[in-house]
N, C-alpha and C positions, 0 to 999 in steps of 0.2 A: 504494500499499500504506499503511495507517495505521500509525503506530508502535505497537510492542508495549509499551504501558503502561509500567510502571517496571521491567521485566526488567533485572537486573544481569548482563547478558550481551550480546554483540554478535552479531546474526544477519546473515548475508550472504544477501541475497535476489536471485536472478536469476530473473526472471519474464517469461513471454510475455503476461501479462494481469493485471488487478487483481481483488482480492477485494471483494466488496460486503458490508461488514459489517452483519449484522442483516437482510439481504434474504431474503425467502421465496423458496425454490427452486420453480420450476415443475416438473411431472413430467418434462417433457421440455425440453432446452435445446439451443441450438446449440453451446455449449462448456461444458466442465466444468473445475473448478479442482483440481488435485492438487498435493500437496507431497511431495517426496523429502526426508525428515527423517533426517539422518545423525548419526553418533556425535559428530562434531565438525567444525568448519570448518577449512580448511587442510590437508586430507588429500587428496593426489593420487589415491588409490584411489576416494574418494567423489566427487571432481571428475569422474573418469571415469564413474562411475555415472550422474551428472546429464547428462553428454554422451549417454550412451545413452538417457536419458529423453527428452531433446529430439529425438533421432532418431525415437524411436517416436512422440512428440507430432506431429511433422511428417507422418509417415506417416498417422496416425490422422485428423488433421484436426479433431478436436473436443475436443482436450485442451490446456489451458494449464497448463504445469508450473513449479513453483517449487522453488527449493533452500534448505533451511534446516538449521540445526544449531546447538547451543550452542558456546561457545568451549571449554569444558571438557568432557571426556568423562564426563558424569554423567547419571544418570536424572532427577535433579531439573531440569536444564536442559531436558531433552526434555519433561518433564511441563509446565513453564511454557509451552513453544511450543505443545504440543498443546491446553492450555486456551485459548489465544488463537485457535487455528485452529478449535476448537468455536465460539467467539463469532463467528468470521468465516464460518461455515457453508461451509467448503470441501466439496468432493464426495468426496475421497478422499486418504489419507495412506500412503505406503509408508515404513516405519520400519526402520532398522538400529539395533537396540536397545541401549542401554547396560546394561540390566538385563532379564532375561527375565521376570521377576515384578513388579518395581516399577511398570512402566508399565501393567499390567493394569487397575487401577481407572479410570485416565484414558482408556485407550483403549476400555473398555467404555462409558464415557460418551460418547465420540466416536461409537461405533457406534449407541448408543441415540438420539443426535441425527440419525442418518441418514448419517453419514460412513462410507465403506467404508475399513477398515483392513487392511492387509497388512503383514508383516514380510519383510525380505530380509536375506541375508548373516549378520546376527546377530539370531536370532529371538526373538519374543515367544511365550511359552508359550501353550497352548491356553486359550481363553476371552478372550484379550486381542487376537485378531486373527482374521481369516477364514482366510487362507492364509499359510504361512510359505514363502517361496521360498528353497530352498537351492542353491548352485552346482552340486552334483553329488552322487553318492552312491558308496559303497565299490565296487559292482560295476563301474560305469563307470570310475572312476578306475583300479582294479587292472587291468582288462583293457586299458585304453588304455596302460598304462605298458609292457606287454609288446608291444603292437602297435608302439609307437614305437621300441622297442629292435630288434624284429625288422626293421623297415624299414631302420634303419641298418646292421644286421649281415647284410643279405641273407638272413635267416631260417636262419642256420646259426652253430654254435659254442656256446661256454659263455657263460652269462649269470649275473650275480651281482646280489644286491641289497644296497645299503648304506642301512640305515634309521636312524632316530634311536635310540630305546630299545627294549629287549625289552618294556617295558610300555606303549608307545604304542598305545592302543586303535585310534586311527583308522588308523594305519599298518599295524598288524597285520591289520586287516580288509582293507586295500588288498592287502597281500602274500597273503592267503588267496586273493583273487581272481586275482592273478597266477598263482598256482600252478594254478588251474582253468583259466585262459586258455591257458597253455603246454601243456596236455594236448590241445589241438585239433590236428587233423592238419596244420594249416598249419605248425606248429612241430616237426614230427617230427625235424628235424636240429638242433634246439636243446635244451639242457639247462640248467636252472635248477640251478647247482652249490652255491650257498651264499647264506645270508642272514647278514649281518654287521651290527653295531651301532656307530655312531659316537657315540651319546648326545647328538647335537646339538651336540657340541664340534668346533669347526673342527680342532684338532690331532689328536684321536682319529680323526675322520672321515678325515683325510688319511692317517694310518698304516694304517688299515683298508684304504683304497683301494690303497695301495702293496702291502700284504701279499696282496690279492686277485690283483693283477697278477703277483707273483713265485709265487704258489701254483698258478695256473692258466695255463699256456703257451697254451692255445687260448681264453683269455678274449676274447670279441668285444664285450661290452657290460656296462656296469654301470648298473643303475637306481637312482636315488636319490629316493625319495618324501619328501624333506625338503630345504628350501632350503638349510640349513647344509651338510648332506651333498653336495648337488649342487655347491655352490661349492667345497667342499674337494676333491671328487673330480676335478673339472675341472682344478683346479690341479695335483693329483698326477699326473694322466695327461699334462699338459703338461710338467711337471718330468722326468717318465720318458721323454719323447720318444716317446710312444705315441699322440698325437693322430691320429685317423684309423685307428689300429690297434685300439685299445680305444675303442669308442664310448660316449658318456655321454649319458644322458637322465635325466629325472625331473620333479620339480615344483619350479619356481623363479621368483623375481621377475625380470622383464625387465630391470629397472634394474641388478640385480646380475650377471646372466648375459650382458649385451649383448656384452662383449668376447670371451667364450668362444665365443659363437655366431658372431660375425663372423669369428673366426679358425679356425672349423671344429672346435674341441674338442668342442663340444656341438652336434650336428647338429640336433636339435629337442628341445623340452621342452613341458610343458603346465602350465596353471594356469587357474583360472576367470578370466574376463575380466570386469572390472568394468563395462565398457561394456555387455556383454550382460545384466548383472544389472539395470542401470537400465532398459535397453530392455524386458526381459521384465516387470519390475515395473509399468511403465507400461501394457503391454498388458493385463495381469491387472486392474489397477485400472479401466482403461476398460471391460472386460467386465463387471465387478461393478457399476459405476456405471450402465451402460446396460442391465443385465439380460440381457446375452448368455450369462452364466454365473453360477452362484451359489456355486461354490467347494465344493460337496459331494464327499466322497470318492467316487472313481471316475469323476468328471467331468473334462473337459479344458478348457483355455483355448487359443484360437488366439493364438500369440505372434509373429505376422508371420514374419520370417526365422529364428527359432528354432523354428518348427514348433509341434506341439502340445505342451502341458505338462499331464501328468497330475497330479491331486490324489490323494496316497496317504494311508494311515492317518494320524490325528491332524492332518489339513490340511496335510501336507507336500507341497510342489510342487518337483519336481527339474528344474532348468533344462536339464541335459544333460551331455554329455561335456565335459570341460575344453577350453579353447582352445589350439590348438597354436601355439607360437612357433618361428620359424626365421629364417634370414638375411634373408628377404624382408620380414618385418614388425617385427623386434625393435627396430629404432631408433624406430619410431613408438610402440611401447608402453613402451619404456625411458624415454621422456620423461614418461610419465604415472605409472607405478608400478614 
């Protein structure tokens, strides 16, 4: 890899191949160079994304993948790197963007040069990429939360939701789908009794969890679609001596929730898996580079173990249902993020 000019940042490069600066690309090649360009280096979440990219590259057999990012979380740092990658004539770039709009001029330049550009995790707006891969969507997240709670509570009893704030748009969307899911026949013996808000404050979330347990004697599960709320609720349930009596689930970081999962307070929880994000991004780039797919709305990508990924309106591709963490896998992922 040739040095990146006079860039005033440090770029960590982990590559399975070298770029040929200034070389003309043939129409077909034995292997293609892609870059996973992240918000900044030294972040365990993005390290995990690159692990997924390497897994996909090994499966595909025709991809060399490289990991890059600025030291600081800035659009300017990413722009400088992209300019260099244009000069190096890489085949594809998957970007977790530091700014949804600021990167558009340089990514347009990259695409005009024949480089396939997608965004993932933190998207670039339309016009600056072919596809934006998002981890999941409201319906999948909301429905899964009820499914996880039902499995823990044997599909019976009262269930409550402890959310962040009443104004949290994403969580309100998830909760609306929870309410739809629990109408299904499978949940006839369950009732969603109340939604409360901890405002993403640990102390308030803790108090709200205790209040729910006192108010509903038949409470069997609390769903917390917020990492702060999940952590506080798990501690409240444990302090009240109700671990295994009141089940706890939600969306949480493995590194924060490891202890509560291993001691049984939280039987299972979910969150998008960064390994799967990097894996899916690599499959999408390979399909675009080799003309297996064009990313048009309504078309699909074959994403290996992740199945088919549909491109929806505005070029949004949804990876799928969030990954489930439990006692069997929590230690592996807690070491990553």
